C-alpha positions in Angstrom: 92.3 115.9 78.0 95.7 116.9 76.6 94.7 120.0 74.5 92.2 122.4 75.8 91.9 124.1 72.4 90.2 121.0 71.0 87.8 120.6 73.9 84.2 121.3 73.3 83.1 123.1 76.4 79.5 123.5 75.5 79.2 119.7 75.0 81.1 119.1 78.2 78.7 121.5 80.1 75.7 119.8 78.9 77.2 116.4 79.7 78.0 117.6 83.2 74.6 119.1 83.7 73.0 115.8 82.8 75.4 113.9 85.1 74.6 116.3 88.0 71.0 115.8 87.4 71.3 112.0 87.5 73.4 112.1 90.6 71.0 114.5 92.4 68.2 112.1 91.7 70.1 109.2 93.0 71.0 111.0 96.2 67.3 112.0 96.6 66.3 108.3 96.2 68.9 107.2 98.7 67.8 109.9 101.2 64.2 108.7 100.9 65.4 105.1 101.4 67.5 106.2 104.4 64.6 107.9 106.1 62.5 104.9 105.6 65.1 102.7 107.2 65.8 105.1 110.1 62.1 105.1 110.9 62.0 101.3 110.9 65.1 101.0 112.9 63.9 103.5 115.5 60.7 101.6 115.9 62.6 98.4 116.5 65.0 100.0 119.1 62.0 101.6 121.0 60.3 98.2 121.3 60.3 96.9 124.9 61.0 93.4 123.6 64.1 94.6 121.7 65.4 96.4 124.9 64.7 93.2 127.0 66.5 91.2 124.6 69.9 93.0 124.9 71.7 90.2 126.9 70.7 87.5 124.5 71.7 89.7 121.5 75.1 90.4 123.0 75.7 86.7 123.5 74.6 86.0 119.9 77.0 88.6 118.5 79.8 87.2 120.5 79.0 83.8 118.8 78.8 85.5 115.5 82.2 87.2 116.0 83.9 83.9 116.9 82.3 82.3 113.8 83.7 85.0 111.6 87.1 84.5 113.2 86.9 80.8 112.3 85.7 81.7 108.9 88.6 84.0 108.4 91.0 81.3 108.9 89.7 79.5 105.8 89.2 75.9 107.0 89.5 73.7 110.0 93.0 73.1 109.3 93.5 76.8 109.0 91.7 77.3 112.4 94.1 74.8 114.0 97.1 76.4 112.5 95.9 79.8 113.8 95.2 78.6 117.3 98.7 77.0 117.4 100.3 80.2 116.1 98.4 82.3 118.7 99.7 80.0 121.4 103.2 80.4 120.3 102.8 84.1 119.8 101.7 84.5 123.4 104.8 82.7 124.6 106.9 84.8 122.0 105.9 88.0 123.6 108.1 87.1 126.6 111.1 86.9 124.3 110.5 90.6 123.3 110.3 91.7 126.9 112.8 91.1 129.8 114.2 88.0 128.1 115.6 90.3 125.3 117.5 92.3 127.8 121.3 92.1 127.6 123.5 89.7 129.7 126.0 91.2 132.1 128.7 90.4 129.6 126.9 92.2 126.8 126.2 95.2 129.0 130.0 95.6 129.9 131.0 95.2 126.2 128.5 97.7 124.9 129.4 100.3 127.7 133.1 99.9 126.8 132.4 100.2 123.0 133.9 103.5 121.5 132.1 104.8 118.5 133.6 107.5 116.3 130.6 109.6 117.2 129.6 109.6 120.8 126.8 112.1 120.8 125.1 113.4 124.1 121.5 112.4 123.9 119.1 114.6 125.8 116.0 112.5 126.8 113.0 114.7 127.5 110.3 113.7 130.1 107.7 116.1 131.1 106.4 115.1 134.6 103.0 115.6 136.0 101.7 114.0 139.2 103.6 110.8 138.0 102.7 107.8 140.3 105.8 106.7 142.2 106.2 103.3 140.7 105.8 104.6 137.1 108.4 107.3 137.9 111.0 104.9 139.3 110.4 102.4 136.4 111.0 105.2 133.8 114.1 106.6 135.5 115.6 103.1 136.1 115.1 102.3 132.4 117.3 105.3 131.5 119.9 104.6 134.2 120.3 101.1 132.8 121.1 102.1 129.3 124.2 100.4 127.9 125.1 103.6 126.1 125.9 106.0 128.9 126.4 109.4 127.3 122.8 110.6 128.0 121.1 113.4 129.7 117.6 113.0 131.3 115.8 116.3 131.4 112.8 116.4 133.7 110.5 119.4 133.9 108.0 118.9 136.7 104.5 120.4 136.6 103.2 118.4 139.5 100.9 119.9 142.1 101.7 120.2 145.9 100.1 116.9 146.6 102.8 115.1 144.5 106.0 116.9 145.9 107.4 113.4 146.3 108.3 113.5 142.7 111.1 116.0 143.3 112.4 113.9 146.2 112.6 110.8 144.2 114.4 112.6 141.3 117.0 114.1 143.7 117.6 110.5 145.0 118.4 109.4 141.5 120.6 112.3 140.6 123.1 110.8 143.2 122.9 107.4 141.6 126.3 106.3 140.2 124.7 105.1 137.0 123.9 108.8 136.3 127.5 109.7 136.4 128.7 107.6 133.6 128.3 110.0 130.7 131.5 111.6 129.3 130.0 114.8 127.9 129.6 117.9 130.1 125.9 118.1 131.5 125.4 114.3 131.2 123.2 112.8 133.9 119.8 113.8 135.5 118.6 117.3 135.3 115.5 118.5 137.0 113.4 121.7 137.0 110.5 122.5 139.1 107.9 124.4 137.1 105.8 127.2 138.6 102.7 125.9 136.9 101.6 123.1 134.8 101.5 124.2 131.1 100.3 120.9 129.6 102.3 118.2 127.8 103.5 120.6 125.0 104.5 123.4 127.4 106.2 121.1 129.9 108.1 119.3 127.1 109.2 122.7 125.7 110.6 123.4 129.2 112.5 120.1 129.2 114.1 121.2 125.9 115.5 124.3 127.6 117.4 122.0 130.0 118.9 120.0 127.1 122.3 120.5 125.7 122.7 117.3 123.7 123.3 117.0 120.0 120.4 114.6 119.8 117.0 114.8 121.5 114.8 111.9 122.6 111.2 111.9 123.8 110.1 109.7 126.5 106.7 109.6 128.3 106.8 109.7 132.2 105.0 106.4 132.6 106.9 104.4 129.8 110.0 102.2 129.8 113.0 102.0 127.5 114.8 98.8 126.6 118.4 98.8 128.1 120.0 98.8 124.6 117.8 101.4 122.7 120.4 104.1 122.9 123.2 101.8 122.0 121.4 100.6 118.7 120.5 104.3 117.9 124.1 105.5 118.3 125.3 102.6 116.2 122.9 103.7 113.4 124.1 107.3 113.8 127.6 106.0 113.2 126.9 103.5 110.5 124.1 105.5 108.5 124.6 109.1 109.7 121.0 109.0 110.9 119.4 112.3 112.0 115.9 110.8 112.9 115.5 107.4 114.5 112.5 105.3 115.7 112.0 101.7 116.8 109.2 99.0 117.2 107.2 99.1 120.4 104.8 97.3 122.7 102.0 98.3 125.0 101.9 96.5 128.4 99.8 96.6 131.6 100.6 95.8 135.2 103.9 95.9 136.9 105.9 94.2 134.2 106.6 94.8 130.5 106.2 91.0 130.0 102.5 91.5 130.4 102.2 92.8 126.8 99.0 93.7 125.1 100.0 94.4 121.6 103.3 94.5 119.8 103.8 97.0 116.9 106.3 96.1 114.3 106.6 99.0 112.0 107.7 99.7 108.4 110.7 101.9 107.5 110.0 105.5 106.7 106.7 105.6 104.7 105.5 109.3 104.3 101.9 108.3 103.1 101.5 105.9 106.1 102.6 108.7 108.4 100.1 111.1 107.0 97.3 108.6 107.5 98.5 107.3 110.9 101.1 108.3 113.4 102.7 104.8 113.1 106.2 106.1 114.2 105.0 107.1 117.7 107.8 106.0 120.1 110.8 106.3 120.5 111.7 109.2 118.5 115.3 110.5 118.8 116.4 113.2 116.4 119.3 115.6 115.7 118.6 118.9 117.5 119.5 120.9 114.4 116.2 119.6 112.7 114.2 122.0 114.9 115.9 124.8 113.2 114.8 127.4 115.8 111.2 126.1 115.6 109.1 124.9 118.6 109.4 121.3 119.7 105.8 120.9 120.5 103.1 123.3 119.5 100.3 123.7 122.0 97.6 124.1 119.4 98.1 120.4 118.6 98.0 119.2 122.2 96.9 115.6 122.2 98.7 114.9 118.9 101.7 117.2 119.4 104.0 114.2 118.7 102.3 113.6 115.3 102.8 117.2 114.5 106.5 117.2 115.5 107.1 114.0 113.7 105.7 115.2 110.4 107.7 118.5 110.7 111.0 116.9 111.6 110.9 113.9 109.2 110.3 116.6 106.4 113.6 118.1 107.5 115.5 115.0 108.0 118.1 113.7 105.7 118.4 110.2 106.9 115.5 108.6 108.8 116.3 105.2 110.2 114.0 102.7 111.6 115.5 100.2 114.1 113.4 97.0 113.6 113.7 96.0 117.1 111.1 96.2 120.0 112.9 98.7 122.2 110.1 100.8 123.7 107.3 99.8 126.1 104.2 102.0 126.3 102.3 101.5 129.6 98.5 101.1 129.3 96.5 102.3 132.3 93.3 104.2 133.0 93.5 107.5 131.3 96.4 106.8 129.0 96.3 107.0 125.2 97.6 103.6 125.0 94.6 102.4 126.9 91.9 104.2 125.0 92.0 107.2 122.4 88.7 108.3 123.9 90.4 109.2 127.0 91.7 112.0 125.2 89.2 112.8 122.6 90.6 116.2 121.8 93.6 114.2 120.3 91.4 113.3 117.3 90.9 116.9 116.2 94.5 117.7 117.0 95.7 114.8 114.9 93.6 116.0 111.9 94.8 119.5 112.3 98.5 118.4 112.4 98.0 116.4 109.1 96.2 119.3 107.5 99.1 121.7 108.5 101.6 119.2 107.0 99.7 118.9 103.7 99.5 122.7 103.3 103.3 123.0 103.9 103.6 120.6 100.9 101.5 122.7 98.7 98.3 120.7 98.8 94.9 122.5 98.9 91.2 121.5 98.9 92.0 118.1 100.5 89.7 116.2 102.8 90.7 114.3 106.0 88.3 111.9 107.5 88.5 109.1 110.1 88.4 105.5 109.0 86.5 102.5 110.4 89.9 101.2 111.8 90.4 104.1 114.4 89.5 107.6 114.9 93.1 108.8 114.3 93.7 106.5 111.2 92.7 108.8 108.3 91.6 108.7 104.8 93.1 111.7 102.9 91.2 112.8 99.7 93.5 114.9 97.5 92.1 117.1 94.9 92.2 115.8 91.4 93.9 118.4 89.2 92.0 119.1 86.0 90.3 116.3 84.0 93.2 114.5 82.4 92.5 111.7 80.0 93.0 108.1 81.4 93.9 105.4 79.0 92.6 102.0 80.3 94.6 99.2 78.8 92.9 95.8 78.8 94.7 92.8 77.3 92.3 90.0 76.4 92.1 86.7 74.7 88.7 85.0 74.5 86.8 84.9 77.8 83.9 86.9 76.4 81.8 86.9 79.8 84.9 88.2 81.7 85.4 91.0 79.3 81.8 91.9 79.2 81.5 92.1 83.0 84.7 94.2 83.1 83.5 96.8 80.4 80.0 96.9 81.6 81.1 97.8 85.2 83.5 100.5 83.9 80.8 102.1 81.8 77.9 101.8 84.2 79.7 102.6 87.5 82.5 105.1 86.8 81.9 108.7 87.8 85.0 109.9 85.9 84.4 110.1 82.3 87.5 111.5 80.5 88.9 108.1 79.6 89.5 105.8 76.8 89.5 101.9 76.8 92.2 100.2 74.6 91.3 96.5 74.3 94.4 94.7 73.2 93.3 91.5 71.5 96.0 88.8 71.5 95.0 85.4 70.1 91.2 84.9 70.3 89.6 82.7 67.6 86.0 82.3 68.6 83.2 83.8 66.6 81.5 84.9 69.8 84.4 87.3 70.8 84.6 88.8 67.3 80.9 89.5 67.2 81.2 91.1 70.5 83.9 93.3 69.2 81.6 94.4 66.3 78.8 95.0 68.9 81.2 97.3 70.9 82.3 99.2 67.8 78.8 100.1 67.2 77.4 100.4 70.6 77.2 103.1 73.3 80.9 102.7 74.3 82.2 103.2 70.7 83.3 106.8 71.4 85.5 105.8 74.3 86.7 102.3 73.1 89.4 101.2 70.6 90.1 97.6 69.8 93.7 96.7 68.6 95.0 93.4 67.5 98.5 92.6 68.8 99.2 89.8 66.3 97.7 91.8 63.3 100.7 94.1 63.6 103.5 92.3 61.6 106.1 93.8 63.8 104.9 91.6 66.7 105.3 88.4 64.7 108.2 86.1 64.3 110.5 86.5 61.3 108.8 83.6 59.6 105.4 85.3 60.1 104.3 82.9 63.0 103.0 84.1 66.2 105.4 84.1 69.1 104.6 82.7 72.5 102.3 84.8 74.8 104.1 87.7 76.3 101.9 89.8 78.6 104.5 92.6 78.9 104.8 93.0 75.2 101.0 93.1 74.8 100.7 95.7 77.6 103.5 97.9 76.0 101.7 97.7 72.6 98.6 98.7 74.1 100.1 101.7 75.7 101.7 102.8 72.3 98.2 102.8 70.9 96.7 105.0 73.6 96.7 108.8 73.9 95.9 109.5 77.6 98.1 111.3 80.1 97.7 108.4 82.6 98.0 104.7 81.9 95.6 102.5 83.9 96.5 98.7 83.4 93.4 96.5 84.0 92.9 92.9 83.7 89.8 91.7 81.7 88.7 89.6 84.7 88.1 92.5 87.0 84.8 94.2 87.9 84.4 97.8 89.4 83.0 98.1 92.9 83.8 101.7 93.8 82.1 104.3 91.6 85.0 106.8 92.0 87.7 104.3 91.6 89.6 106.2 88.9 89.6 109.4 90.9 90.9 107.5 93.9 93.8 106.1 91.9 94.4 109.4 89.9 94.6 111.6 93.1 97.8 109.8 93.8 99.2 109.2 90.3 99.1 112.9 89.7 101.6 113.5 92.6 105.1 114.2 91.3 106.6 111.9 94.0 104.4 108.9 93.2 105.0 106.1 90.6 102.3 103.3 90.6 99.0 103.2 92.3 97.0 100.1 92.9 93.6 99.3 94.3 92.2 96.7 96.7 91.0 93.6 94.8 88.7 90.9 96.1 87.9 87.4 95.1 84.1 87.0 94.1 83.5 85.7 97.8 84.8 89.1 99.0 88.0 87.8 100.4 91.1 89.8 99.7 93.1 89.0 96.6 95.4 92.1 96.6 96.2 94.8 99.2 99.8 95.6 98.2 102.8 93.4 97.4 105.6 92.5 99.8 109.1 91.6 98.5 110.4 88.0 99.2 107.0 86.9 100.6 106.1 83.3 99.7 107.7 80.1 98.7 109.7 81.4 95.8 111.1 84.4 97.9 110.2 86.8 95.0 107.0 88.7 96.0 103.7 88.1 97.3 100.4 89.7 98.3 100.0 90.7 101.9 96.7 90.0 103.7 95.9 87.4 101.0 92.7 85.6 101.5 91.6 87.6 104.5 87.9 88.6 104.9 87.1 91.8 102.9 86.1 93.7 106.2 89.2 92.7 108.1 90.9 95.9 109.3 94.3 94.4 108.6 97.5 94.6 110.7 97.3 97.7 112.8 94.6 99.0 110.5 96.6 98.7 107.4 93.6 97.6 105.2 92.0 100.9 105.9 94.3 103.6 104.7 96.5 104.5 101.7 100.0 103.4 102.2 103.5 103.0 100.6 104.3 99.6 99.2 107.1 98.3 97.2 104.7 97.1 94.4 101.1 96.8 93.4 99.5 94.3 91.0 99.3 94.9 87.3 95.7 93.8 87.5 94.8 97.4 88.4 97.6 99.8 88.3 97.7 103.4 87.4 100.8 105.5 86.5 101.5 108.6 84.5 102.5 108.2 80.9 105.6 110.2 81.6 106.9 107.8 84.3 105.8 104.9 82.4 108.1 105.9 79.5 110.8 107.0 81.9 111.4 103.4 83.1 110.8 101.9 79.7 107.4 100.3 80.4 107.1 96.6 81.1 110.3 94.4 80.8 109.4 92.0 78.1 112.0 89.6 79.6 109.1 88.8 82.2 106.7 87.3 79.7 103.8 86.4 82.3 104.8 86.7 85.9 106.4 89.3 88.1 106.5 91.9 85.3 104.2 94.2 87.4 106.6 93.9 90.5 109.5 94.5 88.2 108.0 97.6 86.9 107.1 98.9 90.3 110.7 98.4 91.5 112.0 100.3 88.5 109.9 103.2 89.5 111.0 102.8 93.2 114.6 102.8 91.9 114.0 106.2 90.4 113.0 107.4 93.7 109.2 107.3 93.2 106.7 106.1 95.9 104.3 103.3 95.0 100.9 103.4 96.8 98.3 100.9 97.6 94.8 102.5 98.3 91.9 100.4 99.8 89.4 103.2 98.5 89.6 102.0 94.9 87.9 98.5 95.1 87.3 95.9 92.4 86.5 92.2 92.2 89.2 90.1 90.5 88.5 86.7 89.1 92.2 85.9 89.4 93.9 84.3 86.5 90.6 83.2 85.1 91.8 84.1 81.7 95.2 82.5 81.7 95.2 80.0 84.5 97.3 79.7 87.7 101.1 78.9 87.7 100.8 75.8 89.8 101.7 72.9 87.5 103.1 71.8 84.2 104.5 74.4 81.7 103.0 77.2 83.7 105.0 76.1 86.9 108.3 75.7 84.8 107.9 79.1 83.3 107.1 80.7 86.7 110.2 79.1 88.1 112.3 80.5 85.4 110.9 84.0 85.8 111.4 83.8 89.4 115.0 83.0 88.9 115.4 85.8 86.6 113.7 88.2 89.0 115.9 87.1 92.0 119.0 87.7 89.9 117.9 91.0 88.6 116.8 92.4 91.9 119.3 90.5 94.2 120.6 93.6 96.0 117.1 95.0 96.6 115.7 91.6 97.8 118.7 91.0 100.1 117.9 94.2 101.9 114.3 93.1 102.4 111.1 95.0 101.9 111.3 98.4 103.6 107.5 98.4 104.2 107.4 94.9 105.8 109.1 94.5 109.2 111.8 91.7 109.3 110.2 90.3 112.4 107.3 89.2 110.3 107.1 85.7 108.7 108.0 85.5 104.9 105.9 82.2 104.9 102.5 83.8 105.8 100.6 86.8 104.4 98.8 87.9 107.4 101.7 89.8 109.2 102.3 86.9 111.6 105.5 87.0 113.7 108.4 84.9 112.5 108.0 82.8 115.6 110.8 80.3 114.5 113.4 83.0 114.8 111.3 85.2 117.0 113.6 88.2 117.5 116.2 90.0 115.7 117.5 91.0 119.1 119.1 87.7 119.4 121.7 88.4 116.6 123.1 91.9 116.4 
C-alpha cells in the first residue's frame, strides 16, 4: 500500500472481519483437537503399564536418538566420516588447551615487546566463597600473562568461613609476577567487602579499585590463556579496538584440557547478540564506554553481562573479535556453564536486558520468547509497521506443477494479504503452461497476479530480434521494474510455503533501516536443510556455500544457530526480501552473473553499503532446488559456473581474502556443518 488516499477502508474492514472470523474458527477447531489429545495423553500417562515401561522406553529413545544421528550423517560413508572426524576433534581439543600455551622463548619475546600503546588493563574479579583451587588457578592465569601491564582488582564478599580467600590473595600480592607492570597501580589489588551484594554489586566494587584505561571481566572460577592480553593489546594498537572478545571453551575437573565444548564465535553480529549472548567471555573494553553509567545493573542479575555487553557494544566504535580460544570457563555444580537451570532467574533477566536494549533503539510492541535450542536463546518478533505492499517476483519457464504448487501455497497459506505476484515468463513453449496462465488471469488470484513475458519486450532481445541466452539476473530485474510494491520478495517457482506468516517474518526485518536482504529457512522435500544462510568461501570453488546444508530439519545447528535470526553475509535468492529503495540503491542484480552467484553478489553489494543481511529460521519453505534449471555439475552448466565463479572471486577478492565475518576461521571451508578445520587445527600456531 503506497498511497492511503486510494485505499478502500470499508472493503479492507470487511476483508479483515472475514479473515478474523476464519482464523477464530480455526483456533476453536485446534483447541477442541488439543483438548481431545490432552485427554488421551493423560489417560496413557496415568496407565500403570505406561509407568512400568519407563526403563524400556528410555532405552528405546536412546536407540532412536542414535538412529537419528546416523540418519543425519546421510549415508554409511557419512557415518564413518563423522566418527573419524569426532575422533580427530577429541584429540584436537588438546591443541586448544595447554598445548597452545606459549613456549619460554615466546613468553620472553612477548613480554619484551613494546607497543605504541601499552594500556593498563584492569581485570575485575568479584570473589565469593571461592574454593581454594579455583582461586589459585584464576590468579595464576593472570600472573602468567605475557602482557604484564595489568591490574587484578578483587572485591571479596566471602563469609567468615572462607577467610582463607584474603590470606591467599595477600600471598599472591607479593609474587614477583605481580610487579612487572609499568603503570602506577599495576599488580594485585584487594578489598574486603562488609557484606556480599551479589555479582553485580561486588563487580561494581571491583570497578572502584580499577584505574586502567581498559576494563576486563573475569569470573572467579575461570582461567585465562597466557596470551589473551597480549593479543588484545595487539588489536588495540593495530585496529584501535575499544571492545574486544575471544573464543572460549568450557572444561571440567582440574585441567583445561578436559574440555566439554569449544565455542568459536562470529565477529560482531548485532542480531545474533540480541538473540543470544554469544560474546560472553572474555570481554575487555575501554573504560570511557561506560560514560558514567553502571558497569553491572543489579536488576539484571543473572544476565548482567548480557545487559552490559548490549550497552557497551552500542557505544563502541571498533569491536574486535579475536578468533582464538583464549578463555576457559569452568563447569561445576551450580555454575551457569554447567546448567542454566542452576540460575533460573537468569532467563528472565536475559529477556529483560534484551527488551531494555530494544527500547533504547526505538523498538516497541516486540515480543521475546525462548526457542527450542535453549531458554536464553530468543526469538524476537518485531512489530510490522503498517501494511506495505510486497511484490513477489517469480521467474518461470515451463515446470507447470512446480509453479502451481508455489502459487497455491502462497494463496492458501499466507496470512499477509497486501501483496502482488509478478510471474516473469521467460521461454516457455508448452500449451499447458499457456493454458494455466489463462486460468490464472481469470481465477481467484487474478486481482493479485500479473504475468509478464520477458521475451515479448523487444528491448530484451538481441539486435537481430533473436532471444539472448538465459540470464536470471536480467529476468529478475525486469520483473522488479514491472512491480509496484514497497518491498521486493524474490521467490523461485520451485518453492512451497510452510510458515503461514512467512511474509511477516521476513518483512519485520526488511523494514529496519539497518537491514538489507532477509532470507528464510528452506528445506528439501525430505525436510533436510537446503538453505540456512550463506558463508563466503565455503565449498570447492571458494566462492560461497550454504551452511548446515543437508542437516536434518530439526537439528538445532551449531550452538543453536538454526533456532534464531542472525546476521549472515548473504542469503539465497530463492527466497529473499529487500526494500525497493535498497534494491534500487545497489542497482539490483548484476547481469554479469547470468545464473549463479547473483544473489550472493547482490547481498555483498548491500553489505558494502553498510546494511546487515539476515537469515531467519522462522520463515520456512520447501525448495525443490534447481528443479527448473538443473544443477551446475556437468557439461555446459559446469563450464558456465566455473566462469561465473572466477568472475565472483575477482570482483570480491578483497572481501573474500578477509574471510566471512560471521564464520569463524577455525571452521573448515570444506564442510558445511561448522566442523573444525582439524588439518590446521588452530590459528594459535601462526600469529
